[in-house]
N, C-alpha and C positions, 0 to 999 in steps of 0.2 A: 791408676786413674781411668784407663780404658776399660778395665774389668768392672770398676764401679759403675761407669756409664752403661756398660752392657747389661749389668745386673738390674739397674734401674729401668732400662728400656724393656726388659722382659717382664719385670714386675708390673710395669705400666700396662703391658698387654693383658696380664691377668686381671688387673683392676678394670680394664675396659669391658670384660665379660659381664659383670653385674650391671654395668651401665646399660649395655645393649639389651640385656635380659629385662631390666627394669623398665626401659622405654617401651619395649615390645609389649609387656604386660599392661603398662599404662594405656597404650593404644587399644589393646584387646578389651580390657575391662571397661573403658569409656564407651567403646562401641556396643558392648554387651549390655551395659546398664542404661545407656541413654539413647542409643540409636538402633536398637533391635527391632523397632517398629517399622523401619523402612522396608519396602518390598524388595525381594531378591529371589533369585532362582532357587527352587527346592526349599523355600522357607518353611519352617515349622510354625504353626500357629498355636500359641499357648493360652491356657485359661487365665493366667495371671502374668502381669508384666515382670520382666527381669529385675527391675529396680527394687521390687518388694522383697527380693532375696536378701537384702541387707538386714531385714528383721530377723529371720532365722540365723543369719550369719552372726549378728551381734549377740543373740541369745546363746548360740553355741559357744562362742568365744568367752562370754561371761560365765557360763556354767563350767567350762573347762578351767578357767582361771580360779573360780571359786572352790571347786571340789578336787582338782588334781593335787595329789600329794607326791613329793619327790621320792618316797620310799621305793627302793629298787626291788625287782623280782629276781630271786636267785636263778641261776641257769637251769637247775633241775626242775623247778616249778614252771619256769618259762617254757621249757620243752614239753612239759605235760599239758600246759594250757594250749600251746600251739598245736599239739597233736590232737587234742580234743576238738579244737576249732576246725582243724583240717578234716577230721572224720565227720563231724556234724555237718559241715558245709558240703562235703561230698555226698552225704545222704540227701540233703536238701536239693542238690543239683540233680541227682538221679530222679527224685520225686518230680521236680520241675520238668525234666526231659520226658519222662514217661507220660506225663499228662499234657504236654504242649508241643511235642515235636511234629514237624511237618517237612515237606520237601519244597525247597525254594527254587527259583529259576536262575537267571543270569549266569555268571561264570561257574558258580557252584554246581549248577545242573550240567554244564558241559563236562566238568571234571568227573562228576558222578557217573555220567554216561561213558566216559573214557575208562573209568575203573570197571564198570560193568562189562565193557568190551574186553578188557584184559582178563577178567575172571572167566569169561566164556571162551575166549580164543587163545589166551596166553600171550597176547601182544596188543599194543595200541596202534601198530602199523605206522604208516607215514601220515601222521596227523597234522593238519594245518594249524589248529589252535595252539598246540605245544610248539610248533615251529615259530610262530610269531610271538608267543608268550612263553619263552623257555624257562622263565623263573618258576613256572608251575610244574615243571617236570619232577622235581624232588617231592613236592607236595602230593602229586598224583601217585608217585611210587609208594610213599608212606601210606596213603589211603588204600592203595591196592594191596599192600602188605597186610594191613589190618583186615581187609576183606578176606584174605587167604588164611587167616588164623583158623586152626582146627576147631570145629564145633560152634564157636561163638562168632566168628568173623562174618558169617553170612547175614547176620542180623544187623540192620542199620543202627539199632539202638546201641550196639557195641561201639561203633565208630563215635557216636555222640557221647557216650560215657567216657571214652578216652579223650575226646575233645574237651569235656568238662574237667577231667582230671588235670589236663595241661593248664587250664585256666586256674584251677585251685592250687596247683603246685607253684604257679606264678605268684599267687598271693603269699605263699609261704616264703619264697625267696625275696619278695618285697619286704615282708616283715623282718627277715634275717638281715637284709641290707640296712633297714632303719635301726635295728639293734646295733649293728656295727657303727653306724654314724651317730646314734643318740643313746638309747637305752632300751631295755626290755619292754617297759610300759608303753613307750612310744611305738614300738614294733606291734604290740597288740592293738593299739589304737589305729594304726595304719591298716592292719588286716581287717578290722571291723569297718572302717570307712570304705575299704575296697569291696566289702561284702555286697551291698545293694547295687553299687555302681558297676562292678566288673564281674565278681564271682557268681552272682545270681542273675547277671544280665542274660536276656534271651539269646544273646549271641552264642551261648554254649550249644544252641540248637543248630548252628551253622558251622560245619567242619570245613574251614577255609583258612587262608593264609593269616588272617587277623588273629585267630585263636592259636594257631600253631606257631606263630612267631612270637607271641606274648611271652612264653617261658624263656625264649632266647634272649630277649631284652632284659628280663628280670634276673636271669642267671648271670648274664654278662655283667650287670651292675653289681650283683652280689660278689662275684669273683674279684671285681676291681675294688670293692669296699673293704675286703678282708686283708689280713696280713698274708701276703702271697709267697708261695714257694714256686719253684721252677715249673712243677706240673700244672699250676694254676694258669701259667702263661700259655701252655699247650691248650688247655680248655678254653681260654679266652680266644685264641686263634680259631679253634674248631667251632665253638658256638657262634662266633661272629660270622664265619663264612656260611655255615649251615643256615643261620638265621637270614643272612643276606640272600641266599638262594630261594628261601621261602617268601620273604618280604624284604625287598631291597632297602627300605628305610631303616632296617636294623643296623646297617653299616654306619648310620649317622652317629650312634652312640660310640662305636669303635673309633670313628674319626675324632670325636670329642675327646676320648681318652688319649689318643695319640698326640693331639695338639696340646693338651694340658700337660701331659708327661714331658713332651719336648720342651715347652716353655719353662716348666719347673726344674728340669734337670740339665738343660744346656749349659748353665753356668758351672755345673759340678763335673763336667766331663774332663777327665785327665787320663794319664797313662794307666792308673790303677783301676779307675771306674769303667774304662772302655771295655775291659774284658767281661765285666758283669753285664753291661748292656748288650754286648755281642751274644752272650749266653742266652739272655732273655729274648733277643731278636731271633736267635736260632730255634729255640723251642716254640716260639710263637709261630714261626714259619712252618714248623712240623705240624702244629695244630691246623693251620690253613690247608696244608697238603692233605691231611686226613679228611678235611671237609671237601676238598676238591675230589678226592677219590670216592667219597660217599655219593657226591653228586653225579660223577661219571657212572658209578655202579647203578644208580637209580635209572639212568637211561638204558643201560644194558638190561636191567631187570625187567623194564617195560618193553624191551625190544623195540625201542623207538628210533626212528630215523627221520630227520627233518625233511620236509617237503622241499624239493629242489628250487621251486619258483617262489617260495615264501621266505621273507627276510624278517628277523625280529624287529619289533618297534624299538627305536632308539630314544634317548633322552630328548633329542631334537623334536620328535613327534609329540612327546608329552609336554614339552615347553610350548610348542605351537598351540596345542589343545588348551594348555593352561592359560593362554591369552585370549581365549574365545569369549567375546563380550556377551553373547546370547546365553551361554551356559555357565558363565563366570569361571570358566576353566574346567568344569566338571565334564564327565564323559560325553563325547559327541560322536555319534555314528558317522556324521558327515566328515569330520576331521579324520576319523579312522579310514573311511573309504578314500579320501583324498590322498592320504599317505600311501595306501596300497597302490593306487593308480599312478600318482605323480611322483612319489618318492621324496627324498630328503631335501632336494633343492626347493621344491614347492613349500615344504615346511619352513625352511629358512626365510623365504620371501614372505610367508604368511606371518611369521613372528615379527619381522620388521614392519610390515604393513599394519598389523594390529596395534603394536606398541606406539608407532608414530602417528596413528590416526586419532589418538586421544590427546586432548589438551590437559592442563594440570588438574583442573577440577574433575574432569572425566576419569583421570588416572586415580585420583584420591577416591572417587566414588566406586570405581571398579574394585580396587584392593580392599576398600572398607567392606563392601558386600561379600567379597571373597573371604575375608576374615570372619565375618558372621556365619557364612556357610561352613567354615572350618570349625568354629567353636560353639555356635549356638544350638547344640543338640546333645544333651546328656545321655541320650539313648545310643549315641555313636551311629547315627543315621539308620537306626532300626526301621525296617520296612520300606526303605528308599530304593535300594538297588533292584533293578528289574521291574520297577513299578510299571503297570499295576499288578504284575504277576509275581511279586515277592513271595506271597503266600501261595505258591504254585499248586501244591497238592497237600491238602490237610488230611491227617488221620482222623478216624472217628473218635470222638471223646468217650473214654471208657466209663466215666462216672460224672456226678454233679460237681465234684471238686475240680475235675479237669475242665468242665464247662466254665466254672468260675475263673480259673487261671487263664483260660483263653479269652475271656472277657477283658482281661488285663493286657495280655501280650499280643493278641491278634489285632490287625488294623481295623477291623470292623467291630471290635469289642466295646462293650458299654463303658468300661473303665480305662480304655486305651489312652484317651487324652489326659486323664489323671496320672497314669503311669508316666507318660512323656513329661508332664509337668514336674513330678517328683524327681525323676532322673535328672532333669535339667537343673533343678535347684541344687541337688547334691553336687552336680558337676560345677555349677557356678560357685558354690562354697569352696570347693577344692581350688578352683582358679583364683578366687579371692585370697586364699592363703598362700599360694605359690610365690608371690613377690616377696613375702616376708622371710624367705630363705636368705635373702641378702642381709649381710651384717658386716661389721668393720673387719673382722678377721676370718673370712671364709677360707676353708681349706680346699685343697685341690680336688677332693672328691665332690664337694659341693659345686666347685667350678665346672666339673664334668656334667653334673645334673643340669646346671643352668645352660651350658653350651649345647648340650644335646637337645634340650627343649627348644632353644633358640634356632638350632639347625633344622629341627623337624618343622617348626612353624615357617621358617624361611623356605624350606623345600615345598611345603603345601601351598604357600603363597605364590610361588613361581610356577609350580606344576599343577597336577590335577588335585583339586581340593575335595575333602570329604571328612566329616568327623570320624567316620569309621576307621580312617587311616591313623587316628590317634589311639585307637583301642589297644594296639600292641605296645604303646608307650604309656598306657594308663598307670602302670606301676611306677614309672618315673615321676609322673605328675603327683601321685599319692605321696611318694617320698618327699618331693619338694614341699607339698602342702603340710605334711606332718612336721617337718623341720621348721617350716614357716610358722606353724601354730605354736611351737615351743619358743621360737624367737619372739613372737608377738607377746606371749605370756611374760617372758623375761623383760620386755620393754614396758609392759603395763605394771609389772611388779616393781620395777626400778623407779618408775614415775610416782607410784603410790608411796614407796619408801621415802622418796625425796620430800614429798608433801608432808608426811608425818614428822620428818626430822626438822621441818621449818618452824 
């Protein structure tokens, strides 16, 4: 009797995940469709209101339901199609980079200068920036290693091509994950949806944590979606930790995996199964240890020593900044300076003061605007960071085609507003499809997708918001959207079949 109650309690926890996920998306979509016109910090102004996205959304769903056939693609043909797409997209990325690359400011400029210092002197010395932002040590080491490559490393374009390759390979692993969860056709559809939104996004011009963490998220989800051997758990531990040291939000996916696995398997633990779980735990820790060693080696490689008087910013700082009413929790130089001068105690009192100063309606308004700041930008905050010097140093356009592309991707371009509009509509269609992943019999892999998205949104709601921080999770959103698209088709087909039978 006790075992039955225990089983029911854990199953109810799993059933709670789609409810939380569904409520979250209901709030997000209502805000995006009906309240995106309200003023808020760093707001994008679009040519067409968000509500009109329902027209292309319904057209897309109608065409998909009308023309999609269930005939499967065999593995050999699937691999050929995926390879052709990968190579074609790689060529398009290189064309895009060659014709549009530039040097940006903000943190990317700081890291670029650190890499330059390392290349010239063989050390980054006692650097203040890496002392307060230690999560960028591994990224700086990777970029420095690329710069030291014989013959090709000295060219900035090499770094950008590798950056684009990481984004492209993320698309491949997103497709492979969808194949594991659905089928080959669904995988190709996911890759194609990812093409304009992520793979050809101008973010391939910015070698930073967002693009370098993207493959960590998609590879981690792929590893979890497949039939796993012991070596896969080593890779899960390694990829998770390396991704975490590049972009801390990567750990949210691992946490989701651990929570779902614990809830799903706690009822099955016995004398026989515990050996299996200990083995998995052991090799998982081996993977983490390998990641730790890589991270330690990166500091040694850079010959980096923390500045004695500088302390890393903690989550308390980011939580305090995340409650800033003026910036809606986005980056605040004043909050940064306050933390450096007054420390953690001031941050704690600041959190308390900011939270308690709002009444109920002010709290709803604050988090509604913060949600819009997080979601209402399909370009993933392109051109925002370091404003007005995001486009810090532009290269000379080599030809008319380059000039045309820059009219699209550069902030002062003739077609820039149109680009932002199209990207946002594609993003909104993806978001509209995401809730349909919920069904009566979700499996634990789908629970992981839902819980990781919920965790990411919760994190960005509490801490520093920015659509850019969703870029490295774009593959997860695409997976949820594609699965949702197929569930929606099944619902429509089922209702049409019932009508015909009546």
